[in-house]
N, C-alpha and C positions, 0 to 999 in steps of 0.2 A: 631495602632500597633497590637491590639488583632486580628483584622480582617485579617491582613496580615499574622499573624502566623497561623491562622485557615486555610487560603487558602493554605499556605505551607504544612501544615499537610495533607490536602486533596490530594494535588498533589503527595506528598510522599507516601500516601497509594495507590494511583492509580498506581504509578510506581512499587510498591512491588507486587500488584495483577498481573500487566502485566508480571512482571518477573516470578511469580509463574505459570501463565497461560503458558508462553512460556516453562517452564520446564516440565510442565505435557504434553504439546504437543510433546516435544521431547521424553519423556518416552513412550507416546501412540504410536508414530510412530515406536518405537523400538519394541513394543509388535506386531504391525502389521507385521513388517518384520519377526517375529517369528510365524506368523499366530495364534497369541493368541488374538483373536478378542474380546472376552468378557472383558478380562483385558484391552485391549486397549480402549474399549468403556467407561470403568470406569475412566480411566485417562483423556479421553477427556472431560468426565462430569466434572471432577475436574477442567479442564482448563476453562470450561464454568462458573463454579461456581466462580472461581477466577476472571474471566473477562467476565461478562454476554453479552458483545457486541462484542466478538471476533468471527468474521465471519469465520476465518480459522478453529477455534475449532469446530464450528457447522458442517462445511463441512467435516472435518476429522472424526467427530462421525457419520455423515451420511454415509460416505463410509464404516465404520466398521459395521454399522447396515445393510447396503446393502450386505456386505460380508456374513452376517448371515442370508440373505434372509428376513430381516425384512424391506421391501421396504416402507411400509407406514410411519413408524417412520423415515426412512431415508429421505423421501421426506419432512416431517416436519422440519428435520434439515437443509436440503438445502433451504427450504423457509426462515428459520431464517438467514442463511448465506447470502442469496441474500438481505434480508431486511437490514441487517447491513452493506453490502458492495455489491451494485449493480454492481460493476465492476469485481467481483470475477467470472471469465469466467468458471473455472472448476466446479463451484457449478450448473451452468445451464446445462452443459453436464452431470454432475452426476445425476441431477434430471431428465433429459431425460432418462438416462439409467434405473433408478428405475421405471419410468412409462412404459418403454419398457418391463421390466420384469413382470410388472403387466398386460400386455397386452393392455395398453393404448398407442398404436402407434401414433394415431392421436394427443394425448396430448403431447407425446414426441417430435414431429417434431418442435413445436415453440421453445422449450428449445434448441434444436440443432441449430435452426436458429439463436437464440440470441447468442450462443457461436461463430458461424461462422461470424456473423455480427461484433463481437468484435475482432475477429482474423480470417482473411480470409485463414490462413495457418494452421488452427487447424485440422490436419489430422484425429484425433480420432473422432472428431465431425462429419466430412464428413462420415466416415465409420459407426458410429452409426445411423446417419440419413438414410443412405442407408439401413441398416437392418430394420428400420421402414417402409421405403418406400416399401421394398420387402414384408413385412408382409401385408401391404395394397394393395398389387398387383399392385403397381405403378413401373413396372419393368424398364421403360426407366429412371425414376427419380433415381431409386436404382443404375442402371448401371452408371449414370453420377456421383453420389456421390462416389461409389467405385472407379471410374476412377480418380476422383479429389483427393481422399485419396492416391491412388497409384502414382499419379503424384508427390505428396509431399514425399511419403515414398514407393519407388518401391519394396522394398524387404520384404513386410508384406505377409506371406504365408496365414494368415487367410482371409485378404481382397481379395487376389487373388482368393482363394477358393470360397468366396461368390460371387465374380463378375462372376466367372465360372458358379455358380449355377443359377445366374440371367439370364446369357445368355442362359443357357440350357432351362430354364423356357419358353423362347419365341422361342425355336427351333434352336437357333444359336449354334449347337453342336461343330462345328469346333473351334469357338471362345472360347467356354467352355473348350475344350480340351487344347487349347493353355495356358489358365490361370491355369488349373489344372497341366499341365506339369511344369510350373514356380513355382507353390506352392509346388509341390513334390520335385523339385530341392533344394528348400529352407528348406523343412521339409519332408524328405523321410520316416518318421515313423508315418504319420498320416493315419490311416486306412480309414477314411471317404473320403479323397481325391482320394484314389485308388478306392473306391466303386463308387464314383460319375463320376469319369473319365470312369470307366467301363460302367456305364449307358449311358454316352454320346457315347462311342465307340459302344455300342450295337445299339443305335439309328441311327448311321451312317452305320450299317451293318458290322462293323469289329468285328465279334463274337470271333475271336481268341484273339485279343487284349483285348476285354471285359472279356473273360475267365481269361486271365492272371492277369488283374487288380483285379478282384473279388478274385482270389486265394491269391494274395498278401494281399488284404484287410482282408481276413479271417485269414491269418497267423498272422496279427498284432491284430486281435480281433476275437477270436474264439466264443464269447458269443453273437453275434448279428444275430438272426434268418433271418433278411432280406437280409444279405449278402449271405447266403446260397441260399435263394430264388432267388436272382439275378443270381448267378452262375449256378443255375439249369436251368434258362431261356436261358442263353448263351449256356449250354449244349444241351438243347432241339433244339435250333437253328442250332447246329452242329450235330443234330441227335444222340447225346450220351445220349439215353434215360435211360439207367441204371444208368449212372452218374447222370442224373437229379433226378432220384428216391433216389439215395444216399443222395444227397444234401437236397431234400425235407424232407427226413427222419431225417437228422441232424437238419433241421429248426424245425421240429415238436417236437424234443427232448427238444428244448429250449422253444418253444411256441406251445403247443399241441392243443390249441383251436382256431386256425386260419382256418377258413372255406376255405379260398382261397388256402392256402397251400395244404389242402386235396385235393381240386379240381384239382389243377395243377399236384400233384402227381398222381391222377387218370388219367390225360391226358397222363403222361409219361408211366403209366402201360398200358394204352390203345394202345399207340404206340408200345409197346412191345408185344402187343396182349395178354396180361395177363388181360382178361376182368373180371375175378373173383376179382382180386385185385383192378381193377379200379372201379367196382361197390361198392366194400367196401369203398373205399375213397370217391367216390361221395355220398355214404350214410352218412358217417361221416360229410361231408360238409353240407349236407341237414339237419342233426340233429342240427348243430351249427347255420345254417342260413336258416330256412325253407321258407323263402320268396324270395329266389333268384332262378328265373326261369332257368337260365343258368345251375344250378346244376342238375336239373331234366332233361334237354335236354342231358346233358352229360351222365347221368346214363341211360336214355332211349336208347341212341346210343349203349352203352356197352351191355345193355340187348338185344338189337336187334341183335347184332353180336354173342351173346349167343344163339340165336334163342328163346329168352324169349319174344315173341311178345306181349303177354297180359301185361307183366310187362312194356314193352316199351310204350305201349298204355296208361297204367295208368300215367306213368310219363309225357308223352307228354301232357296229359289231364290236369295235375296239372300245368304244365308250361304255357298252354294256359289260364288257369284261372288266373295266376299270371301276365302274359304278353300277352294279346290277340291279339296284333297287329303284331306279328311275323309270316310271311307267311311260313317261313322254318319249323316252328313246326308243322303246319297243313299238310305240304307236307310229312314230315317224319312219322306223324302219319298215314297218308293215306297208306304209303308203308307198315307199320305194319299191317294195317287192311287187305290189299290185300294178305299178307302172311297167314292170317287166314281165307282167303276166303270171307271176309266181303266187297265185292266189291261196294256195294251201299254206305255204309258209307264212304268208301275210296274215292269214286268219289265225295261225298259231301265235304270231306276235300280238295281234289284237287281244286274243284271249288272255295272254300273259299280262298285258297292260290293263285289261279290264278287271282281272283278279286282284291287280294292285290298287284299283279304286279309281282309274281314270274313266270319267263318264263318257268322254268323246269316243273312247275305244268301245265302250258297251253299245253306243249308238251305231258305231260303224259296223260292228258284227252283224247287226240286224239287217243292214243294208248290203254288205258284201259277202257274208258267210252263211247264206241260206243253204 
C-alpha cells in the first residue's frame, strides 16, 4: 500500500511539472510574438527546469537563441530536442538553419535531409537546403530544391527571388527575369529584387530596362552604394557619362574607399574627355589598391591623352611589373615612347608585344621599325 501511494505521488508530481512546463511554453511563445526574445528564453528555461525531457521546450529555446544570433547555444538546444524526441522534424530544420548562419553549409544539409525524409512536403526545408547548396556552388541542386519548394508553395516571393539568383549565376538570365517578375508581383517593395532584375536585364543587353530597375531599387533603398554603381554601369552603356559620374559620386559618398568605384568614375570622366578628373580618380584607385595593374593602365591612357607621355610610360611600366603577360601594355608603352622620339625602346616593346601575339604590334613593327 505504501509503495502504491509512493508511485501515485510520483505520477502526480510529474503531471504538475508537465502542466507548469506547458504554461511556461505558452508564456514564452507570447513573448516571442512580441519579439521579446531574452524574456522568452528565460521562460523556456523555466519550462525545461519544470520538465527536463521536454523536447519542444528545448526546440523553442533554441529558436529564441537563434533569433538573438546565439547559434552555438541554439544548436545545443536542438541537439537536446532531437535526443529527447527524434521525430521532432522542426528541430532538424532549425539546427540546419543555425549551421547555415555559422557558415557550415555542408553540415546543414544532412539536417535538412533528415527533415525532408520525415516529411516530403516540408517546403521550408527544401528552400533552406537550396540556400546551402547555393553557397556550396551546387547550383543545379539549389535550383531543384527551390523549384520543389515552389511546387509546394508557389507564392513565396523570397524563394522565387533566390531561384532567380541561382539561374542568373549559371547565365540563365531570361529564366531569372521570369522569377524576379513573379517575386516583384508578390512583393513590389523589395529593393533587392529590382536590383537583381536590373543586373539580369543588363546582361541580356536591355540597358533601358536595367536603368529603370536600378532607379526603382534606389528609390526603395537610397543607402546602398552598389545600387548606384550598377545604375552607373547602365548609364555608361547608354553613353550617359555625366549621369554615370553622378551615380559614382553618390556611391562614393556612401562608401568612399572603394577603388573600383573610383576607377569606374575615372572611366566615365575619360569618356567625357575630362582627363584631369580621370587621372585624379585613377590616382585615388591606385592609392587604395596599388597592386591592381588595370588602374595604372587606365591612368596611363589618360596621361597619354594629356600628352604627358613620360607619366604614361611610368604607369605602363608599373603595370608591366604587376602583370607582365599583357601584350597591350607593351604596345601602348611603345606608342608613348615613339611620341618622345625613343624609337629604339619603342620597337623593343612592339617586338615583345608581337611575340605575345598582338597583331596590332606586328603591323606597327612593319611601319615604325624598319
